[in-house]
C-alpha positions in Angstrom: 1.9 11.8 13.6 0.9 15.4 13.5 3.0 18.4 12.2 2.4 21.9 13.7 4.0 24.9 12.4 5.9 27.3 14.8 2.9 29.7 14.6 0.6 26.9 15.9 -1.0 25.9 12.5 -1.6 22.2 12.0 -0.9 20.6 8.7 -4.1 18.6 8.6 -2.9 16.2 5.9 -0.2 14.9 8.3 -3.0 13.5 10.6 -4.2 10.2 9.5 -6.7 9.6 12.3 -7.8 12.7 14.1 -9.0 10.8 17.1 -5.3 10.0 17.9 -4.8 13.7 18.8 -7.0 13.3 21.9 -4.2 11.2 23.5 -2.2 14.3 24.2 -3.9 17.2 26.2 -2.2 19.9 24.3 -3.5 18.5 20.9 -6.9 17.2 21.9 -8.7 20.2 20.6 -7.1 19.7 17.2 -9.6 16.8 16.6 -12.3 19.4 16.4 -13.0 21.2 13.1 -11.9 24.6 14.4 -9.5 23.3 17.0 -6.3 25.0 18.1 -3.4 24.0 20.3 -3.7 24.6 24.0 -0.7 26.6 24.7 -1.1 26.2 28.5 -0.1 22.5 28.3 3.7 22.2 27.8 5.0 20.3 24.7 8.3 18.6 25.3 10.4 18.2 22.2 14.0 17.9 21.0 15.5 20.1 18.4 16.8 18.3 15.3 20.2 19.4 14.1 20.6 17.2 11.1 19.5 19.6 8.4 16.1 19.6 6.5 13.8 16.8 7.4 11.6 15.1 4.9 8.3 13.4 6.3 7.4 10.2 4.5 3.8 10.8 5.4 1.1 9.7 7.9 0.6 6.3 6.2 0.3 3.0 7.9 4.0 2.0 7.2 3.5 -1.5 8.9 1.2 -2.3 6.0 2.9 -3.5 2.7 0.3 -1.7 0.5 0.6 1.7 2.2 4.4 1.4 2.3 4.8 0.5 -1.3 2.1 2.7 -2.9 1.9 5.8 -0.6 5.4 5.9 0.8 8.1 4.5 -1.4 7.5 6.9 -4.3 8.5 9.8 -1.9 12.0 8.7 -1.6 13.2 10.2 -4.9 11.6 13.5 -4.0 13.7 13.6 -0.7 16.8 12.9 -2.6 16.1 15.6 -5.1 15.3 18.1 -2.3 18.5 17.4 -0.6 17.0 16.4 2.8 19.4 14.8 5.1 16.9 12.6 6.7 13.6 10.9 6.3 11.0 10.4 9.1 9.4 7.1 9.5 6.4 6.9 12.0 6.7 3.2 12.7 9.4 0.6 13.5 11.1 -0.8 10.4 10.3 -4.2 9.1 12.1 -6.4 6.5 10.2 -5.2 3.6 11.2 -1.5 4.4 14.9 -2.3 3.9 14.4 -4.8 1.0 12.3 -2.3 -1.1 14.9 0.5 -0.5 17.9 -1.7 -1.3 16.0 -3.0 -4.5 14.6 0.2 -5.9 17.2 2.7 -5.0 21.1 3.0 -5.4 21.2 4.9 -2.1 19.8 4.5 1.3 18.7 7.5 3.4 18.1 5.2 6.5 14.8 6.6 7.8 14.6 7.4 11.4 11.6 6.1 13.5 10.2 8.9 15.6 9.3 8.1 19.1 9.1 11.6 20.7 8.4 15.1 19.5 10.9 17.1 17.4 11.4 20.6 16.4 12.6 21.0 12.8 14.1 24.3 11.6 13.2 23.1 8.2 10.8 20.3 7.3 9.3 19.1 3.9 6.0 17.4 3.8 4.1 16.0 0.8 0.3 15.5 1.1 -1.0 11.9 0.9 -0.5 10.2 -2.5 -3.6 8.1 -1.9 -6.1 9.9 0.4 -8.9 7.5 -0.5 -9.3 4.2 -2.2 -10.1 5.8 -5.6 -7.9 8.9 -5.4 -4.5 7.8 -6.3 -1.8 10.4 -7.4 -0.3 9.9 -10.9 3.1 10.3 -9.1 2.6 6.6 -8.1 2.3 5.6 -11.7 5.2 7.9 -12.7 7.5 6.4 -10.1 6.9 2.8 -10.7 7.0 3.2 -14.5 10.3 5.2 -14.3 11.8 2.4 -12.2 10.4 -0.4 -14.5 11.4 -3.9 -13.2 12.5 -6.2 -15.8 12.5 -10.0 -15.4 13.7 -12.7 -17.7 11.6 -15.7 -18.7 8.4 -16.4 -20.3 5.1 -14.9 -19.0 3.5 -16.4 -16.0 -0.1 -16.4 -14.6 -0.5 -16.1 -10.8 -3.1 -17.1 -8.2 -1.9 -15.1 -5.2 -2.3 -16.9 -1.9 -3.5 -15.6 1.4 -3.5 -19.0 3.1 -1.0 -17.6 5.8 -3.1 -14.4 6.4 -5.5 -14.0 9.3 -8.3 -12.5 7.2 -9.8 -12.8 3.7 -8.5 -16.3 3.1 -9.8 -18.1 0.1 -11.6 -21.4 0.8 -10.9 -24.3 -1.4 -7.8 -22.5 -2.8 -6.3 -25.8 -3.9 -9.4 -26.8 -5.8 -9.4 -23.4 -7.5 -5.7 -23.8 -8.4 -6.3 -27.2 -10.0 -9.1 -25.7 -12.0 -7.0 -22.9 -13.1 -4.0 -25.1 -14.0 -5.1 -25.8 -17.5 -5.0 -22.0 -18.1 -1.4 -21.9 -16.9 -1.9 -20.5 -13.3 0.5 -21.3 -10.6 0.2 -20.4 -6.9 2.3 -17.5 -5.5 2.6 -16.6 -2.0 4.4 -13.4 -0.8 5.4 -15.1 2.4 9.0 -16.3 2.1 9.7 -14.1 -1.0 11.8 -10.8 -0.9 10.4 -7.7 -2.3 12.7 -8.2 -5.3 11.4 -11.6 -5.9 7.8 -10.5 -5.6 8.4 -7.5 -8.0 10.1 -9.7 -10.7 7.3 -12.3 -10.4 4.6 -9.7 -11.0 6.7 -8.1 -13.9 6.5 -11.3 -15.7 2.9 -11.8 -15.0 0.4 -12.0 -17.8 -2.5 -12.4 -15.5 -3.0 -12.2 -11.6 -5.9 -13.5 -9.6 -6.1 -12.8 -5.9 -8.3 -11.9 -3.0 -8.2 -8.4 -1.8 -5.0 -7.9 0.4 -1.5 -6.5 0.5 0.0 -8.9 -1.8 -1.8 -7.2 -4.6 0.2 -4.1 -4.0 2.8 -5.7 -6.3 0.4 -4.9 -9.1 2.6 -1.8 -9.2 5.3 -3.9 -11.0 3.0 -5.2 -13.6 3.2 -4.2 -17.3 0.4 -2.3 -18.9 -2.2 -4.7 -20.2 -1.7 -7.4 -17.4 -5.1 -9.1 -16.6 -6.2 -8.7 -12.9 -9.1 -10.4 -11.3 -9.7 -9.2 -7.7 -11.9 -11.5 -5.4 -14.0 -10.0 -2.7 -16.3 -11.4 -0.1 -19.9 -10.2 -0.4 -19.7 -8.4 2.8 -17.1 -6.1 1.4 -19.0 -2.7 1.3 -16.3 -0.3 0.3 -17.3 0.1 -3.4 -14.3 0.4 -5.8 -11.2 -0.9 -4.1 -7.7 0.6 -3.9 -6.5 -2.2 -6.3 -9.3 -1.3 -8.8 -8.1 2.2 -8.8 -4.5 1.1 -9.0 -5.1 -1.1 -11.9 -6.8 1.8 -13.8 -3.9 4.1 -12.9 -1.4 1.5 -14.3 -3.5 0.6 -17.3 -4.1 -3.0 -16.3 -7.1 -5.0 -17.5 -9.1 -5.4 -14.2 -12.3 -7.2 -13.3 -13.9 -7.9 -9.9 -15.4 -11.2 -8.6 -17.7 -11.2 -5.6 -17.7 -14.4 -3.7 -19.7 -15.5 -0.6 -18.7 -14.1 2.8 -17.8 -16.9 5.1 -18.0 -14.6 8.3 -20.3 -11.8 7.3 -20.0 -10.0 10.6 -16.3 -9.5 9.7 -17.4 -7.4 6.8 -14.5 -6.4 4.6 -12.2 -8.9 6.4 -14.3 -12.0 5.9 -12.9 -15.1 4.4 -14.4 -15.8 1.0 -15.9 -18.9 -0.8 -16.2 -18.9 -4.5 -17.9 -20.8 -7.2 -14.9 -22.4 -8.9 -16.6 -22.7 -12.2 -17.7 -19.1 -12.1 -14.1 -17.8 -11.3 -12.8 -20.0 -14.2 -15.3 -18.5 -16.4 -14.7 -15.0 -15.3 -10.9 -15.6 -15.9 -11.5 -16.9 -19.4 -13.6 -13.8 -20.2 -10.9 -11.6 -18.9 -8.1 -13.3 -20.8 -10.2 -13.3 -24.0 -10.2 -9.4 -24.0 -6.5 -9.3 -24.6 
């Protein structure tokens, strides 16, 4: 997605990957630091007549983390701004609809853009999470203002990625057996609605999981919840987005580095852990409470 004003100025925060601009001859030069639009190449567009448009952002909407953390908090802003439509850069998936129905008492029904539009009035908010460590306080404010409550005693979750294509945890069952005396149970986001995931994490006293989209549900945890994030040794991105999210939400966070099963996969490698070391790290984390 790229937003250009009527005078030809580019809102650079609307461009997630500058290289994508090269796909259109009129926009190709915008990928350069001082690029401008090539006015000699015609831009075909339709005029939007539905009132003010509100852009959800240039996030990767197909990814659960980017949707829940970077996009969903914007909905309330659009409502307050009186925008009649919200723009979605990707096709809708189940969690898009489920999250809107669960967290809001209204549904703006975002429109997926598949062609260029001219908007007489458009509202755009810069990215809420431009990097792994720069998260807007607006994310925290939104989720704390829409606090999810869940009945029942506290639970402890080992988040599964067994159904994922990357970053799977080897010997997951053995780790669960070792953590069972500490009260942990296996939780898989697959097969659970957004509401069910939210209520499970709202009850959680502790969460253990390999880096992945399911940990976006930390947004629903209460302050003080213990979080142990497991990473493969080939993960070379430093502080993770979930470490930053835990700090933002005042969670008790620790990181465990396991062995990369496929080092050439770097951040996406499956991970093998020392079960005794993970149990010990968990006990230390729980003892801080």
